[in-house]
SEMIVO-59270 format. One record per atom (N, C-alpha, C): x, y, z; residue number from 0; atom name. Coordinates in Angstrom, 1 decimal, always signed. Example, Ala and Ser with C-alpha at 12.3 -4.5 7.8 and 13.67 -1.06 7.14 Angstrom:
2
<X:+13.2	Y:-5.7	Z:+7.8	seq:0	atom:N>
<X:+12.3	Y:-4.5	Z:+7.8	seq:0	atom:CA>
<X:+13.2	Y:-3.3	Z:+7.8	seq:0	atom:C>
<X:+12.8	Y:-2.2	Z:+7.1	seq:1	atom:N>
<X:+13.7	Y:-1.1	Z:+7.1	seq:1	atom:CA>
<X:+12.9	Y:+0.0	Z:+7.9	seq:1	atom:C>
This chain:
55
<X:+97.3	Y:+108.6	Z:+113.6	seq:0	atom:N>
<X:+98.9	Y:+108.0	Z:+113.8	seq:0	atom:CA>
<X:+98.4	Y:+106.4	Z:+113.9	seq:0	atom:C>
<X:+97.6	Y:+105.9	Z:+114.4	seq:1	atom:N>
<X:+97.5	Y:+104.3	Z:+114.4	seq:1	atom:CA>
<X:+97.5	Y:+103.9	Z:+113.0	seq:1	atom:C>
<X:+96.8	Y:+104.3	Z:+112.2	seq:2	atom:N>
<X:+96.4	Y:+103.9	Z:+110.7	seq:2	atom:CA>
<X:+97.9	Y:+104.1	Z:+110.2	seq:2	atom:C>
<X:+98.6	Y:+105.1	Z:+110.5	seq:3	atom:N>
<X:+100.0	Y:+105.0	Z:+109.8	seq:3	atom:CA>
<X:+101.0	Y:+104.0	Z:+110.1	seq:3	atom:C>
<X:+100.9	Y:+103.8	Z:+111.5	seq:4	atom:N>
<X:+101.4	Y:+102.4	Z:+111.9	seq:4	atom:CA>
<X:+101.2	Y:+101.2	Z:+111.4	seq:4	atom:C>
<X:+100.0	Y:+101.1	Z:+111.5	seq:5	atom:N>
<X:+99.2	Y:+100.1	Z:+110.3	seq:5	atom:CA>
<X:+99.8	Y:+99.9	Z:+109.0	seq:5	atom:C>
<X:+99.8	Y:+101.0	Z:+108.3	seq:6	atom:N>
<X:+100.2	Y:+100.8	Z:+107.0	seq:6	atom:CA>
<X:+101.8	Y:+100.8	Z:+106.7	seq:6	atom:C>
<X:+102.3	Y:+101.1	Z:+107.6	seq:7	atom:N>
<X:+103.9	Y:+100.9	Z:+107.8	seq:7	atom:CA>
<X:+104.1	Y:+99.5	Z:+108.1	seq:7	atom:C>
<X:+103.3	Y:+98.5	Z:+108.9	seq:8	atom:N>
<X:+103.5	Y:+97.3	Z:+109.2	seq:8	atom:CA>
<X:+103.1	Y:+96.3	Z:+107.9	seq:8	atom:C>
<X:+102.0	Y:+96.7	Z:+107.1	seq:9	atom:N>
<X:+101.9	Y:+96.1	Z:+105.6	seq:9	atom:CA>
<X:+103.0	Y:+96.4	Z:+104.9	seq:9	atom:C>
<X:+103.6	Y:+97.3	Z:+105.1	seq:10	atom:N>
<X:+104.9	Y:+97.7	Z:+104.2	seq:10	atom:CA>
<X:+106.1	Y:+96.8	Z:+104.5	seq:10	atom:C>
<X:+106.0	Y:+96.6	Z:+105.9	seq:11	atom:N>
<X:+107.1	Y:+96.0	Z:+106.5	seq:11	atom:CA>
<X:+106.9	Y:+94.6	Z:+106.3	seq:11	atom:C>
<X:+105.9	Y:+94.0	Z:+105.8	seq:12	atom:N>
<X:+105.6	Y:+92.7	Z:+105.7	seq:12	atom:CA>
<X:+105.9	Y:+92.5	Z:+104.2	seq:12	atom:C>
<X:+105.4	Y:+93.5	Z:+103.2	seq:13	atom:N>
<X:+105.9	Y:+93.3	Z:+101.9	seq:13	atom:CA>
<X:+107.5	Y:+93.1	Z:+101.5	seq:13	atom:C>
<X:+108.0	Y:+94.1	Z:+102.6	seq:14	atom:N>
<X:+109.5	Y:+94.1	Z:+102.5	seq:14	atom:CA>
<X:+110.3	Y:+92.6	Z:+102.8	seq:14	atom:C>
<X:+109.6	Y:+92.2	Z:+104.1	seq:15	atom:N>
<X:+110.1	Y:+90.8	Z:+104.1	seq:15	atom:CA>
<X:+110.0	Y:+89.8	Z:+103.0	seq:15	atom:C>
<X:+108.8	Y:+89.8	Z:+102.9	seq:16	atom:N>
<X:+108.2	Y:+88.7	Z:+101.7	seq:16	atom:CA>
<X:+109.2	Y:+88.9	Z:+100.6	seq:16	atom:C>
<X:+109.5	Y:+90.3	Z:+100.3	seq:17	atom:N>
<X:+109.9	Y:+90.6	Z:+99.1	seq:17	atom:CA>
<X:+111.7	Y:+89.8	Z:+99.1	seq:17	atom:C>
<X:+112.1	Y:+90.1	Z:+100.3	seq:18	atom:N>
<X:+113.6	Y:+89.7	Z:+100.4	seq:18	atom:CA>
<X:+113.5	Y:+88.2	Z:+100.5	seq:18	atom:C>
<X:+112.4	Y:+87.8	Z:+101.3	seq:19	atom:N>
<X:+112.5	Y:+86.3	Z:+101.2	seq:19	atom:CA>
<X:+112.6	Y:+85.7	Z:+99.6	seq:19	atom:C>
<X:+112.1	Y:+86.5	Z:+98.8	seq:20	atom:N>
<X:+112.1	Y:+85.7	Z:+97.4	seq:20	atom:CA>
<X:+113.1	Y:+86.1	Z:+96.5	seq:20	atom:C>
<X:+113.7	Y:+87.2	Z:+97.1	seq:21	atom:N>
<X:+115.0	Y:+87.5	Z:+96.5	seq:21	atom:CA>
<X:+116.4	Y:+86.6	Z:+96.2	seq:21	atom:C>
<X:+116.7	Y:+86.6	Z:+94.8	seq:22	atom:N>
<X:+117.9	Y:+85.3	Z:+94.8	seq:22	atom:CA>
<X:+119.1	Y:+86.0	Z:+95.1	seq:22	atom:C>
<X:+119.1	Y:+87.3	Z:+95.0	seq:23	atom:N>
<X:+120.3	Y:+88.2	Z:+95.4	seq:23	atom:CA>
<X:+120.5	Y:+88.2	Z:+97.0	seq:23	atom:C>
<X:+121.5	Y:+87.5	Z:+97.5	seq:24	atom:N>
<X:+121.9	Y:+88.0	Z:+98.9	seq:24	atom:CA>
<X:+121.9	Y:+89.4	Z:+99.4	seq:24	atom:C>
<X:+122.6	Y:+90.1	Z:+98.7	seq:25	atom:N>
<X:+122.9	Y:+91.7	Z:+99.5	seq:25	atom:CA>
<X:+121.7	Y:+92.0	Z:+99.4	seq:25	atom:C>
<X:+120.7	Y:+91.9	Z:+98.3	seq:26	atom:N>
<X:+119.4	Y:+92.5	Z:+98.1	seq:26	atom:CA>
<X:+118.4	Y:+92.1	Z:+99.2	seq:26	atom:C>
<X:+118.5	Y:+90.9	Z:+99.5	seq:27	atom:N>
<X:+117.9	Y:+90.3	Z:+100.7	seq:27	atom:CA>
<X:+118.1	Y:+90.9	Z:+101.8	seq:27	atom:C>
<X:+119.2	Y:+90.6	Z:+102.3	seq:28	atom:N>
<X:+119.6	Y:+91.5	Z:+103.5	seq:28	atom:CA>
<X:+119.3	Y:+93.2	Z:+103.7	seq:28	atom:C>
<X:+119.5	Y:+93.5	Z:+102.5	seq:29	atom:N>
<X:+119.1	Y:+95.2	Z:+102.4	seq:29	atom:CA>
<X:+117.6	Y:+95.1	Z:+102.7	seq:29	atom:C>
<X:+116.8	Y:+94.3	Z:+102.1	seq:30	atom:N>
<X:+115.4	Y:+94.2	Z:+102.2	seq:30	atom:CA>
<X:+115.0	Y:+94.2	Z:+103.9	seq:30	atom:C>
<X:+115.7	Y:+92.8	Z:+104.4	seq:31	atom:N>
<X:+115.2	Y:+92.6	Z:+105.7	seq:31	atom:CA>
<X:+115.7	Y:+93.8	Z:+106.5	seq:31	atom:C>
<X:+116.8	Y:+94.4	Z:+106.2	seq:32	atom:N>
<X:+117.3	Y:+95.7	Z:+107.3	seq:32	atom:CA>
<X:+115.9	Y:+96.7	Z:+107.4	seq:32	atom:C>
<X:+115.7	Y:+96.8	Z:+106.0	seq:33	atom:N>
<X:+114.7	Y:+98.0	Z:+105.9	seq:33	atom:CA>
<X:+113.3	Y:+97.7	Z:+106.4	seq:33	atom:C>
<X:+113.2	Y:+96.7	Z:+106.2	seq:34	atom:N>
<X:+111.7	Y:+96.1	Z:+106.6	seq:34	atom:CA>
<X:+111.7	Y:+96.0	Z:+108.3	seq:34	atom:C>
<X:+112.7	Y:+95.7	Z:+109.1	seq:35	atom:N>
<X:+113.0	Y:+95.7	Z:+110.6	seq:35	atom:CA>
<X:+112.9	Y:+97.2	Z:+111.1	seq:35	atom:C>
<X:+113.7	Y:+98.3	Z:+110.0	seq:36	atom:N>
<X:+113.6	Y:+100.0	Z:+110.5	seq:36	atom:CA>
<X:+112.1	Y:+100.1	Z:+110.1	seq:36	atom:C>
<X:+111.7	Y:+99.7	Z:+109.2	seq:37	atom:N>
<X:+110.2	Y:+100.0	Z:+109.0	seq:37	atom:CA>
<X:+109.3	Y:+99.6	Z:+110.4	seq:37	atom:C>
<X:+109.6	Y:+98.4	Z:+110.7	seq:38	atom:N>
<X:+108.7	Y:+98.2	Z:+111.9	seq:38	atom:CA>
<X:+109.3	Y:+99.0	Z:+113.4	seq:38	atom:C>
<X:+110.4	Y:+99.2	Z:+113.4	seq:39	atom:N>
<X:+110.7	Y:+99.7	Z:+114.5	seq:39	atom:CA>
<X:+110.1	Y:+101.4	Z:+114.5	seq:39	atom:C>
<X:+109.8	Y:+101.9	Z:+113.3	seq:40	atom:N>
<X:+109.2	Y:+103.2	Z:+113.0	seq:40	atom:CA>
<X:+107.8	Y:+103.1	Z:+113.2	seq:40	atom:C>
<X:+107.0	Y:+101.8	Z:+112.9	seq:41	atom:N>
<X:+105.7	Y:+101.8	Z:+113.1	seq:41	atom:CA>
<X:+105.1	Y:+101.5	Z:+114.4	seq:41	atom:C>
<X:+106.3	Y:+100.9	Z:+115.4	seq:42	atom:N>
<X:+106.0	Y:+100.7	Z:+116.8	seq:42	atom:CA>
<X:+105.9	Y:+101.9	Z:+117.7	seq:42	atom:C>
<X:+106.9	Y:+102.7	Z:+116.9	seq:43	atom:N>
<X:+107.3	Y:+104.1	Z:+117.7	seq:43	atom:CA>
<X:+106.1	Y:+105.2	Z:+117.7	seq:43	atom:C>
<X:+105.6	Y:+104.9	Z:+116.2	seq:44	atom:N>
<X:+104.5	Y:+106.1	Z:+116.0	seq:44	atom:CA>
<X:+103.2	Y:+105.3	Z:+116.6	seq:44	atom:C>
<X:+103.1	Y:+104.2	Z:+116.9	seq:45	atom:N>
<X:+101.9	Y:+103.3	Z:+117.7	seq:45	atom:CA>
<X:+101.9	Y:+103.7	Z:+119.1	seq:45	atom:C>
<X:+103.3	Y:+103.6	Z:+119.7	seq:46	atom:N>
<X:+103.5	Y:+103.9	Z:+121.0	seq:46	atom:CA>
<X:+103.2	Y:+105.4	Z:+121.4	seq:46	atom:C>
<X:+103.4	Y:+106.7	Z:+120.4	seq:47	atom:N>
<X:+103.2	Y:+107.7	Z:+120.6	seq:47	atom:CA>
<X:+101.4	Y:+108.2	Z:+120.3	seq:47	atom:C>
<X:+101.1	Y:+107.3	Z:+119.3	seq:48	atom:N>
<X:+99.6	Y:+107.6	Z:+119.0	seq:48	atom:CA>
<X:+98.8	Y:+107.3	Z:+120.4	seq:48	atom:C>
<X:+99.3	Y:+106.0	Z:+121.0	seq:49	atom:N>
<X:+98.8	Y:+105.3	Z:+122.3	seq:49	atom:CA>
<X:+98.8	Y:+106.8	Z:+123.5	seq:49	atom:C>
<X:+100.2	Y:+107.4	Z:+123.6	seq:50	atom:N>
<X:+100.0	Y:+108.1	Z:+124.7	seq:50	atom:CA>
<X:+99.1	Y:+109.3	Z:+124.4	seq:50	atom:C>
<X:+99.3	Y:+109.8	Z:+123.0	seq:51	atom:N>
<X:+98.1	Y:+111.0	Z:+122.4	seq:51	atom:CA>
<X:+96.8	Y:+110.7	Z:+122.9	seq:51	atom:C>
<X:+96.5	Y:+109.3	Z:+122.8	seq:52	atom:N>
<X:+95.1	Y:+108.6	Z:+123.0	seq:52	atom:CA>
<X:+94.6	Y:+108.6	Z:+124.4	seq:52	atom:C>
<X:+95.5	Y:+108.6	Z:+125.5	seq:53	atom:N>
<X:+95.8	Y:+108.4	Z:+126.7	seq:53	atom:CA>
<X:+95.9	Y:+107.1	Z:+127.4	seq:53	atom:C>
<X:+96.5	Y:+105.9	Z:+126.3	seq:54	atom:N>
<X:+96.4	Y:+105.1	Z:+126.6	seq:54	atom:CA>
<X:+97.5	Y:+104.3	Z:+127.4	seq:54	atom:C>
């Protein structure tokens, strides 16, 4: 599960980078919002994995 969280964090960084490069404001906002949602999911997965690992 930690690996999944790491991969989601990579995807989140790509989304934010793409948003920063987008000339379209609506696309920029949508990509940043999606990146934030991915970050939230990654953190949740990592927390659950930690509990399963006994951390």
